[in-house]
C-alpha positions in Angstrom: -23.4 -19.2 -6.0 -26.8 -19.2 -7.1 -26.9 -22.6 -8.5 -24.1 -24.2 -6.6 -22.4 -25.3 -9.8 -18.8 -25.3 -9.6 -17.7 -26.5 -13.1 -19.4 -25.0 -16.1 -19.1 -24.8 -19.8 -17.3 -21.4 -20.2 -19.7 -20.4 -23.2 -22.7 -20.7 -20.8 -21.4 -17.9 -18.6 -23.5 -14.7 -19.7 -21.7 -11.5 -19.8 -18.2 -12.7 -18.9 -15.2 -10.5 -19.9 -12.2 -12.8 -19.7 -8.8 -11.2 -19.0 -5.4 -13.0 -18.7 -2.4 -11.8 -16.8 0.5 -9.8 -18.6 2.7 -12.3 -17.1 1.1 -15.1 -19.3 2.8 -16.5 -22.4 1.0 -16.7 -25.8 -0.6 -20.2 -24.9 0.3 -20.8 -21.3 -2.2 -19.0 -19.3 -5.6 -19.0 -17.4 -8.2 -16.3 -17.9 -10.2 -14.9 -15.4 -13.8 -13.1 -15.3 -15.2 -11.3 -12.7 -18.9 -11.9 -12.7 -22.0 -10.1 -11.3 -22.6 -10.7 -7.7 -19.1 -11.0 -7.2 -18.2 -14.7 -8.3 -15.0 -15.5 -10.2 -14.8 -17.8 -13.3 -11.5 -19.1 -14.6 -10.7 -20.9 -17.5 -7.7 -22.1 -19.7 -7.1 -19.9 -22.6 -6.5 -23.0 -25.0 -9.9 -24.1 -24.5 -12.1 -20.9 -24.3 -15.2 -22.8 -24.8 -14.3 -25.5 -22.4 -14.8 -25.8 -18.8 -14.7 -23.2 -16.4 -14.4 -22.9 -12.5 -16.6 -20.9 -10.3 -15.4 -19.4 -7.1 -17.3 -17.4 -4.4 -15.6 -13.9 -3.7 -14.3 -15.7 -0.2 -12.8 -18.6 -2.1 -11.1 -16.4 -4.7 -9.7 -14.1 -1.8 -8.5 -17.1 0.1 -6.6 -18.4 -3.2 -5.1 -15.1 -4.0 -3.8 -14.6 -0.4 -2.4 -18.3 -0.3 -0.6 -17.8 -3.7 0.9 -14.2 -2.5 2.1 -15.8 0.6 3.9 -18.9 -1.2 1.4 -21.5 0.3 1.6 -23.3 -3.3 5.2 -22.9 -3.9 7.5 -20.0 -4.6 6.3 -17.1 -6.5 7.9 -16.7 -9.8 9.9 -13.6 -10.8 9.7 -11.8 -14.0 
């Protein structure tokens, strides 16, 4: 990350196109934005202007792989 900030106000992230999973409920979801340069921002949908966490591509990849392999608990089924 260019400025080494990990938590930023979501409204300060220029050009973010926020997406949420089709598995999310109406109010129980996180939203993800893939940013220029490969970083990933994550925010809670209930607070769209609130804090966003920023991850490098390697951090995001490690998280996704860990989640897929059940390292954070069992995967839910739809």
